[in-house]
C-alpha positions as CSV (number, residue, x, y, z in Angstrom):
1,M,-2.3,11.2,-16.2
2,N,-3.5,10.3,-12.7
3,R,-5.1,12.9,-10.4
4,L,-5.6,13.5,-6.8
5,K,-8.0,16.0,-5.2
6,Y,-7.7,17.5,-1.8
7,Q,-9.5,20.3,-0.1
8,T,-7.6,22.2,2.5
9,T,-7.3,25.6,4.2
10,I,-4.2,27.8,4.0
11,K,-2.6,28.1,7.4
12,N,0.2,30.6,8.0
13,G,0.6,30.9,4.3
14,Q,1.1,27.1,3.9
15,L,-0.9,24.4,2.2
16,D,-1.7,21.6,4.7
17,L,-1.9,18.4,2.7
18,P,-1.8,14.8,3.9
19,P,1.3,12.7,3.0
20,L,1.0,11.5,-0.6
21,D,1.7,7.9,-1.5
22,L,4.0,8.9,-4.4
23,P,7.6,7.8,-5.0
24,E,10.4,10.2,-4.3
25,G,11.1,12.4,-7.3
26,T,7.6,12.2,-8.8
27,V,6.9,15.3,-10.8
28,V,3.5,16.8,-10.1
29,E,1.6,19.8,-11.5
30,A,-0.6,21.6,-9.0
31,I,-3.5,23.8,-9.8
32,L,-5.1,25.8,-7.0
33,L,-8.8,26.6,-7.2
34,I,-9.6,29.4,-4.7
35,K,-13.2,29.5,-3.3
36,E,-14.8,32.9,-3.9
37,S,-16.7,33.0,-0.6
38,A,-14.9,34.7,2.2
39,E,-17.0,32.7,4.7
40,T,-15.7,29.2,5.8
41,D,-18.3,26.5,5.3
42,E,-19.2,25.1,8.8
43,T,-18.6,21.5,7.7
44,D,-15.2,22.4,6.3
45,Y,-14.3,24.2,9.6
46,L,-15.5,21.3,11.7
47,L,-13.4,18.8,9.7
48,S,-10.4,21.1,9.3
49,T,-8.3,19.4,12.0
50,E,-7.6,15.9,13.0
51,A,-8.7,16.6,16.5
52,N,-12.1,17.9,15.3
53,R,-12.6,15.0,12.9
54,Q,-11.8,12.5,15.7
55,H,-14.2,14.2,18.2
56,L,-17.0,14.2,15.6
57,K,-16.4,10.6,14.8
58,E,-16.6,9.6,18.5
59,A,-19.8,11.7,18.9
60,V,-21.5,9.9,16.0
61,E,-20.5,6.5,17.5
62,L,-22.1,7.6,20.8
63,L,-25.3,8.4,19.0
64,K,-25.6,4.8,17.7
65,N,-26.3,3.6,21.3
66,S,-29.6,5.0,22.6
67,D,-28.4,4.2,26.2
68,N,-26.3,7.4,25.8
69,Y,-29.4,9.6,25.2
70,I,-30.7,11.9,27.8
71,Y,-34.5,12.2,27.8
72,V,-36.1,15.4,29.0
73,G,-39.7,15.6,30.0
74,F,-41.8,18.7,29.4
75,A,-43.5,20.4,32.3
76,E,-47.2,20.9,31.8
């Protein structure tokens, strides 16, 4: 038996899963494990949408080039 694991958030009562690379008609068995915490983990929230993931990826790429840094001096 093969297994796939995805973590997602219920939106409008629906599971939001990526397309699965499985042939049409494949029989699957799903088990839902529901987190006990009512609070959403910040990382999960930040990565919850494609737009957020893309924005964070671009921000990390910008950090790789120190020319993008803004240096602030301290007044004495």
